[in-house]
Every structure is written in C-alpha cells, then in structure tokens.
C-alpha positions in Angstrom: 67.9 29.8 5.6 68.2 33.4 7.0 70.5 34.6 8.9 70.2 36.7 12.1 70.7 40.1 10.7 68.1 39.6 8.1 65.3 38.9 10.4 66.7 41.5 12.7 65.3 43.9 9.3 63.0 46.8 10.2 59.7 45.4 8.2 59.7 49.1 6.7 62.0 49.2 4.6 60.1 47.5 2.3 56.9 49.0 3.0 57.1 51.8 0.9 59.8 50.7 -2.0 62.4 51.0 0.3 62.6 54.7 0.9 62.6 53.5 4.8 63.2 57.0 6.0 61.2 58.7 4.2 58.1 56.6 5.3 55.9 57.2 8.3 52.7 55.0 8.9 50.9 57.2 11.0 51.3 60.5 8.7 47.6 60.1 7.2 46.2 60.5 10.8 44.1 63.0 12.1 43.3 64.3 15.5 39.5 63.4 16.2 38.5 67.0 16.8 39.4 68.6 13.5 36.4 65.9 11.7 33.2 67.9 11.4 30.1 66.2 13.1 28.1 66.0 9.9 30.2 65.8 6.9 29.3 61.9 6.4 25.6 62.8 6.6 25.2 64.3 3.1 25.9 60.9 1.8 23.2 58.7 3.4 20.4 61.4 3.2 19.8 60.0 -0.8 18.8 56.2 0.3 15.6 54.3 1.0 15.2 51.5 3.4 14.3 49.8 0.2 16.8 51.0 -1.6 20.1 49.2 1.1 21.7 46.3 -1.0 23.3 46.4 2.3 20.3 45.6 4.7 18.9 42.0 5.3 15.6 41.2 6.0 15.7 38.5 8.6 13.9 35.5 8.9 11.1 34.6 9.6 9.4 34.4 12.9 11.9 37.5 12.9 9.5 40.6 13.5 10.8 42.2 10.3 10.4 39.0 8.4 7.0 39.1 9.5 6.4 42.6 9.0 8.6 42.2 5.1 6.1 39.0 4.4 3.2 41.0 5.3 4.6 44.3 3.1 4.8 42.2 0.3 1.1 41.0 0.0 1.2 37.3 1.9 -2.0 35.7 2.8 -2.9 34.7 5.7 -2.6 31.0 4.9 1.0 31.6 3.9 1.4 34.1 6.5 0.2 30.6 8.4 2.5 28.6 7.1 6.1 30.4 6.6 5.9 32.4 10.2 7.9 29.1 12.3 5.2 29.9 15.2 2.4 27.1 13.7 0.8 25.2 17.1 -0.4 21.7 16.3 -3.6 21.2 15.0 -4.4 24.9 14.6 -5.3 25.5 11.0 -3.1 28.1 8.6 -5.3 30.6 8.4 -6.1 31.4 11.8 -2.3 31.5 12.4 -1.9 33.7 9.8 -4.1 35.8 11.2 -3.2 35.4 14.4 0.4 36.8 13.1 -0.9 39.8 11.7 -2.1 41.0 14.5 0.3 41.0 16.8 3.0 42.7 13.6 -0.3 45.6 14.1 -0.8 46.0 17.4 3.6 46.5 17.0 3.3 48.8 14.2 -0.1 50.3 13.7 0.6 51.6 10.5 2.6 48.3 8.8 -0.2 48.1 4.9 0.8 46.0 1.9 3.0 47.6 -0.3 0.7 49.6 -3.2 1.1 47.8 -6.8 0.5 43.8 -5.1 -2.1 42.1 -6.9 -1.6 39.0 -5.2 -0.2 36.6 -2.6 3.9 36.5 -4.3 3.8 32.8 -2.5 0.4 30.8 -3.4 -0.8 33.2 -6.0 -4.1 33.5 -4.4 -5.5 30.1 -4.7 -5.8 29.5 -1.0 -8.4 31.9 -1.8 -10.2 30.3 -4.1 -10.4 27.2 -1.7 -14.1 26.9 -2.3 -14.3 26.3 -6.2 -11.2 23.8 -6.3 -13.1 22.2 -3.7 -16.6 22.6 -5.5 -15.1 21.5 -8.7 -13.5 18.4 -7.5 -17.1 17.3 -5.3 -18.5 17.9 -9.1 -15.4 15.8 -10.7 -16.8 12.4 -9.0 -20.6 13.1 -8.3 -22.3 9.9 -9.4 -18.9 7.8 -8.3 -19.2 5.4 -5.4 -15.8 5.6 -3.5 -14.3 6.0 0.1 -10.7 6.3 -1.0 -9.2 9.2 -2.5 -5.8 10.6 -3.2 -5.2 14.1 -4.4 -2.2 15.2 -7.2 -1.6 19.1 -7.6 0.1 20.0 -10.7 1.8 23.5 -10.1 3.7 24.8 -13.4 7.9 25.3 -13.1 8.0 28.6 -12.8 5.7 28.8 -9.9 7.4 26.1 -7.9 10.7 27.8 -8.2 9.6 31.3 -7.2 8.4 29.7 -4.2 11.3 27.9 -3.5 13.3 31.3 -3.5 11.0 33.4 -1.9 10.7 31.0 1.0 14.5 29.6 1.2 15.0 33.5 2.2 12.1 34.6 3.7 10.5 31.7 5.7 11.1 30.0 9.0 13.6 27.2 8.8 11.4 24.2 8.4 8.7 25.7 7.0 6.0 23.5 4.8 6.1 23.8 1.2 3.3 25.5 -1.0 2.1 22.2 -2.6 1.8 20.4 0.7 0.3 23.1 2.2 -2.1 23.6 -0.5 -2.9 19.9 -0.4 -3.8 19.4 2.6 -6.0 22.1 3.6 -8.1 21.2 0.2 -8.4 17.8 1.7 -9.2 19.3 4.9 -12.1 21.6 2.8 -13.6 18.5 1.1 -13.9 16.0 3.8 -16.0 19.5 5.2 -18.6 18.7 2.5 -17.8 14.8 2.1 -17.5 13.3 5.6 -17.3 9.6 4.4 -14.2 10.5 2.1 -10.7 8.8 3.2 -7.0 10.3 1.8 -4.5 7.9 1.1 -1.9 7.4 -0.5 -1.7 3.9 -1.7 -3.9 2.4 -3.6 -6.8 5.1 -3.9 -10.4 4.0 -5.5 -10.1 7.9 -6.8 -7.1 9.7 -8.2 -7.8 13.3 -8.7 -5.4 15.6 -10.0 -5.9 19.6 -9.8 -4.3 21.7 -12.4 -2.8 25.2 -10.3 -2.8 27.0 -13.5 -6.0 26.3 -15.1 -8.3 25.0 -12.2 -9.0 22.3 -13.9 -9.8 18.9 -12.2 -9.1 15.4 -13.5 -10.6 12.8 -11.8 -9.3 9.4 -12.3 -11.8 6.4 -11.5 -9.4 3.3 -10.6 -10.2 0.1 -11.9 -12.0 -2.8 -9.7 -10.9 -6.1 -9.9 -12.6 -9.3 -8.8 -11.6 -12.9 -8.4 -13.2 -15.3 -9.3 -13.0 -19.5 -11.3 -14.6 -20.3 -14.6 -15.9 -23.9 -15.4 -16.0 -24.0 -19.0 -18.6 -26.5 -20.3 -18.9 -26.0 -24.0 -16.6 -26.3 -26.5 -16.0 -23.4 -29.2 -15.9 -20.8 -26.9 -12.8 -19.1 -26.6 -11.0 -17.3 -23.3 -10.8 -13.9 -24.6 -12.8 -11.9 -27.2 -11.3 -12.7 -30.8 -11.7 -9.8 -33.6 -14.0 -11.0 -36.6 -11.1 -12.1 -38.9 -12.6 -9.9 -41.6 -13.5 -6.5 -40.4 -10.6 -6.9 -37.8 -13.3 -5.9 -35.1 -13.8 -2.7 -36.0 -16.8 -0.5 -35.1 -20.4 -2.3 -36.9 -18.8 -5.2 -37.6 -19.4 -6.6 -41.4 -21.8 -9.0 -42.8 -19.2 -12.3 -41.8 -19.4 -11.7 -38.1 -23.0 -10.2 -38.3 -22.3 -6.8 -37.1 -21.1 -7.9 -33.9 -16.8 -7.1 -35.0 -16.3 -10.9 -33.5 -15.0 -14.3 -34.9 -17.1 -16.2 -32.5 -20.3 -15.0 -31.0 -19.5 -15.6 -27.5 -16.3 -15.8 -25.2 -15.6 -16.2 -21.6 -14.5 -12.8 -21.3 -17.9 -11.7 -22.5 -19.9 -13.8 -21.0 -18.5 -13.1 -17.4 -17.4 -9.4 -17.7 -20.7 -8.0 -19.4 -22.8 -8.7 -16.6 -20.3 -7.3 -14.2 -19.5 -4.6 -16.1 -23.5 -3.7 -16.2 -23.4 -4.6 -12.8 -21.2 -1.4 -11.3 -21.5 0.5 -14.6 -18.2 0.4 -15.6 -16.7 1.9 -19.2 -14.9 -1.2 -20.5 -13.0 -4.2 -19.0 -10.1 -6.9 -19.4 -9.8 -9.9 -18.3 -6.7 -11.9 -17.1 -6.6 -15.7 -16.7 -4.2 -18.7 -15.3 -3.7 -19.5 -18.0 -6.0 -20.8 -21.2 -7.4 -23.5 -22.8 -7.6 -24.2 -26.9 -11.0 -22.9 -27.8 -11.9 -26.5 -28.2 -11.2 -28.0 -24.6 -13.4 -27.9 -21.8 -12.0 -26.7 -18.7 -13.8 -28.8 -15.5 -13.1 -29.7 -11.7 -13.3 -26.7 -9.7 -12.4 -24.1 -12.6 -10.1 -21.7 -13.7 -9.1 -19.1 -11.3 -9.0 -16.2 -13.4 -9.5 -11.7 -12.6 -12.2 -9.6 -14.0 -10.6 -5.7 -13.9 -13.5 -3.1 -14.7 -12.2 -0.2 -15.1 -13.8 3.3 -14.3 -16.9 1.8 -12.1 -19.5 3.9 -10.4 -20.4 1.7 -8.1 -18.0 -0.5 -5.7 -20.6 -2.1 -3.7 -21.5 -5.5 -4.9 -23.5 -8.4 -4.3 -21.2 -11.2 -4.9 -24.1 -13.8 -4.3 -26.7 -12.1 -7.0 -23.6 -11.3 -9.4 -22.8 -14.6 -9.5 -26.2 -15.8 -10.2 -26.5 -13.2 -13.0 -24.2 -14.4 -15.2 -24.4 -18.1 -14.6 -28.2 -17.7 -15.6 -27.7 -15.8 -18.8 -24.2 -17.9 -19.5 -26.3 -21.1 -19.2 -24.7 -24.3 -20.4 -21.8 -22.6 -21.9 -19.8 -21.7 -18.3 -20.1 -21.3 -14.5 -18.2 -19.2 -12.4 -17.6 -19.5 -8.4 -15.8 -18.0 -5.5 -16.1 -14.4 -6.3 -14.8 -12.2 -4.2 -13.0 -8.9 -4.3 -9.4 -8.9 -6.0 -6.5 -6.2 -6.8 -4.0 -6.2 -9.6 -0.6 -7.7 -7.7 -3.4 -10.3 -7.8 -2.8 -10.6 -11.2 0.6 -10.9 -11.7 0.3 -13.9 -9.1 -2.0 -15.2 -11.6 -0.3 -14.7 -14.5 3.3 -16.0 -13.2 1.4 -18.8 -10.9 2.7 -22.3 -12.7 0.2 -24.6 -11.5 0.4 -28.5 -12.5 -3.0 -29.1 -14.1 -5.3 -32.3 -15.0 -6.7 -33.3 -18.5 -8.7 -36.7 -20.0 -8.0 -36.7 -23.3 -9.3 -39.0 -26.2 -7.5 -40.1 -29.1 -8.2 -42.8 -31.9 -5.9 -45.8 -33.8 -5.1 -48.1 -35.4 -3.5 -50.6 -33.9 -3.1 -54.7 -33.1 -1.6 -54.8 -29.6 -3.8 -56.0 -26.6 -5.3 -53.7 -24.3 -2.6 -54.6 -21.4 0.1 -53.9 -23.8 -1.4 -50.1 -24.5 -1.8 -49.6 -21.1 1.7 -50.8 -20.4 2.8 -48.5 -23.1 0.8 -45.5 -22.0 1.4 -45.7 -18.4 5.7 -45.8 -19.1 5.2 -42.5 -20.2 4.0 -41.4 -16.4 7.3 -39.6 -15.1 9.0 -39.0 -18.4 10.2 -35.2 -19.0 9.2 -34.3 -22.5 11.6 -32.1 -25.4 8.2 -30.6 -27.0 9.1 -28.2 -30.0 6.9 -25.2 -30.6 3.8 -27.3 -32.5 3.0 -26.3 -35.8 -0.2 -25.0 -34.9 1.3 -22.2 -32.7 4.7 -21.2 -34.4 2.9 -18.3 -35.5 2.5 -16.9 -32.5 5.5 -18.7 -30.7 9.2 -18.7 -30.5 10.3 -21.7 -32.2 12.2 -23.0 -29.6 12.4 -26.5 -27.5 10.4 -26.6 -23.8 10.9 -29.8 -21.4 8.0 -30.2 -19.5 7.5 -33.1 -17.1 4.6 -35.6 -16.9 3.4 -36.2 -13.6 1.5 -38.9 -13.9 -0.8 -41.1 -16.1 -3.7 -43.1 -14.7 -7.7 -44.3 -15.5 -6.7 -46.1 -19.1 -9.4 -46.3 -21.3 -9.5 -48.9 -24.4 -13.1 -49.1 -26.2 -11.6 -50.5 -30.1 -9.9 -47.9 -31.2 -10.5 -45.8 -29.0 -8.7 -44.9 -26.0 -8.8 -42.6 -23.2 -6.8 -41.8 -19.6 -6.1 -39.0 -17.2 -2.8 -37.4 -17.1 -1.0 -34.5 -15.1 1.4 -32.4 -16.0 3.7 -29.1 -15.9 2.2 -26.1 -16.1 2.8 -25.3 -19.9 2.9 -28.8 -21.4 1.4 -29.6 -25.1 -1.4 -32.4 -24.4 -2.3 -33.2 -27.3 1.2 -32.6 -29.1 2.1 -35.4 -26.1 -0.5 -37.5 -27.9 0.0 -37.3 -31.3 4.0 -36.2 -31.4 2.9 -33.8 -34.2 5.2 -35.0 -36.9 8.1 -36.5 -34.1 8.2 -32.7 -32.5 7.4 -33.8 -28.6 9.2 -37.0 -27.6 8.8 -39.4 -26.2 4.6 -39.7 -27.3 2.0 -42.2 -27.4 2.3 -42.1 -31.1 5.7 -43.1 -30.4 5.5 -45.7 -27.8 2.2 -47.1 -29.6 4.5 -46.9 -33.3 1.1 -45.5 -34.8 -0.8 -42.2 -36.3 -3.3 -41.2 -33.6 -5.6 -38.3 -33.8 -7.0 -36.6 -30.9 -10.6 -36.6 -30.5 -12.0 -34.3 -27.2 -9.4 -33.0 -24.7 -10.8 -31.4 -21.4 -9.2 -29.9 -18.5 -10.2 -31.5 -15.4 -8.4 -29.8 -12.6 -5.9 -26.6 -12.3 -4.0 -27.2 -9.0 -3.8 -23.5 -8.1 -4.6 -21.9 -5.2 
C-alpha cells in the first residue's frame, strides 16, 4: 500500500528520466502570434480530392454519395436501387433518372469520369433488357405454359465486386443486383407475354439466364398424369423390358425384331406412348403402386399409376379424348380410367402406399381329401401371419431375408376335381404364389403344407387393390 509521502510525490519527477528540476512541460509552447498564416498552406497544395485517403465518400442518399455514384458511371437502374429514395411502385430506371436530374440541378457540371466503360454495379446488364427478354421468349417459343420461374447466374467475381461496392456506397437496405435484375427482367417479359405468371414453387418452365454469356436455358418441367389401369391379358410386363440379347440398344437385334424390347408391349408403352404424342413430350416414365407378375392380370378398379411426361410442349388435355385413344389402341390388352393431373408428390405417395390386395388364385394338386376337408384346411390360413423367405424366382434381385405378411381373409373356395380356386386378401408385399406352393418350404404356413401335397399354380389375378 502506498504511504502518504509516496502519494504526495510530484508526478513530474518521473516525466523526464527523473530530472524534475530541469523539466518544464510548457517549454515548447510558442505564442500564437508567432505562427505565420501560410506556414502549412504548401503542405496540402499537391493533393487532389481523389487522393485524400482520409476523405470518406458518404453513402447514399447523401448528395455526396449520389454524386460519386454518377461520376463512376452508375446507370439509372442501379442509381435507382442504391439511392435509397425509391417510392413503392416506381420503376428503378425512373427513380434513377429523377435522382440524376436532381443531382445535376445541384451541380450542372457533374459528369461521368473519363475512362468509365460501363456501370460498375451491373456492367450494363440493364441496358440489355430487350436482348435478354427476347432471348428468353425465343427459348420457350411453342411451349404451352403459364407458370414460370426465373433463375439468373452471375460470375462469383461480379457478385463479390458488386457486394463490396454496394456495401460502401449504397443506401442501407438497398436491394442486391441479382434480385433487382430478376424483377426487371420478369416485368419486361410480362409486358410481351401477358399470360405468364412468375412463381417461386412448382413452375411449369424453369428459365436460367447466364449474365456472362447472355445464354438462356429453358427447362420445361414434366407433366404428371394420374390414373388406374386394368390389365386384361397375360404376358404383358408393367414397364418396358429391354431385350436380353441386345440390351435394348438402338435398332435392336434379330431376336427382338429391331424393337430393343423383350416383349412387344408393356403397360408403360401402351399408356405413355399415346400420352407423349398427345402433349408432344420428349420421353416418359411410369410409376405404379407396386406391380403384378407378367403372367398375372389386374382387374377390379385397376392399379393406380402416375405417368411422367418429360418436356411436354402442350399442357391442355382433353382427358376423355386421351382415355378413349389409349383404350382403343390397347384393346383387349389393357384399359385405363380416372385420368387427371397429378404431381411429383403423388408419385412418392403411390410408391410408399402399402395397400392391401385381393387375389383370385387357381392351382392343381393330387389329393385324396374330401371337398369339405380341403375347404376347411385352406380357410384355416385366414388370419395367419406368414413367414416368407425371399422366393427363389426373385432372389437374384432382392435381399434374401424372411418377411412377415398377414393373410387378412380367405373365401370362396371352389373345388373341381384336382383344381382348386379361392379368393384371398392379404397385406402388401405378400408372395401369393408362394402362399400356395410354399416354394420348397420357404413360405410357412402354406396351402401345400396344410393339404400335405405338392401344389402347382395355374393362374393368378389381382382382383382388387384397396387404395384411395
């Protein structure tokens, strides 16, 4: 702790290496009248305004900031967005022109600096609005749509430079170049295409404009159509099946007669090809709520599906006419019903839906049981939970594991000598053929097990799909 004598020490004793007696803090002061008026004038004569690093340019909307923006060549559109004086609804170029006129009234000699080639903010993109809009309109010529989304691509260097310039000169809250250019381009196109509606979600056309090359890429989004199909004939796969010999190469081979397909028809080709032609699309994809085997019919109300038509040029559809066209061309093979517009979200719903299904199955077996005993034993499987190891017929494409599936109900058992038929309703994913013949014991319990004999499936039909 300091003593009283230490607190009373004169601080000047330590101000000049301890020489208190010779230290005078006022020694270097001179009378004011001894300073010459022009003593410092020559020190600043050599500096121009632009060389003063200590001189800060004020941000807009200060007059000094606006004047500097004009000097460096800022265009009316960019001047309108950085000035901070925009009235809601006024176009950027009108605001910029008004700001420029007011600045010229304050300083009639205000001009753009020599050597300025383009607007430092947008690099004169706003002056190319007609070129940009015409190129975008040309890219979607002949395409029927009403909802569009615009994306604009800038180089990283341009974005970074504009951000720095806007952060130092523009008014607080000024809009970025990308958002402003997008808004003006959309407005310009809307004046020429009055039917267009700009959206942020689910566009029918996605337009991407590149500011570096002024190139345009128009992505026509897929059209989705929902419906149900009834498969009336056996031997028709659900989707296109590439030829095993040529693997579906262009031109095919002798084995597939040049089609590139293992089977001449599929549900996909019968449904989608007329649709592709109807809307002038580039290609298609087919999404079904599960699938039946190639030798299985699908009856009742049919199986739900969504047809994806890629890059369609038309979107107005007469569903009744399209349905008749498909059913006529696919007569005795398939028929469809319930066509309507759909979307990608419904594709996911269809794929994920685990709908119960009803089947009619017919099989043959050698037995010595009475009809009543056969019926009793088969009906005993109603309500049972099956343990089904992956069938041998699909083991090459599916994981080998045991799946548990419930038999909801069995009814309508009909017996004709050695041929037996019944209706069964079961959970999604049940291997119904294996329910009958057991797949060498890989499905348990099974009809073959309760009848204590080998069973051979004759036919299987999907009676109904309990969905929607």
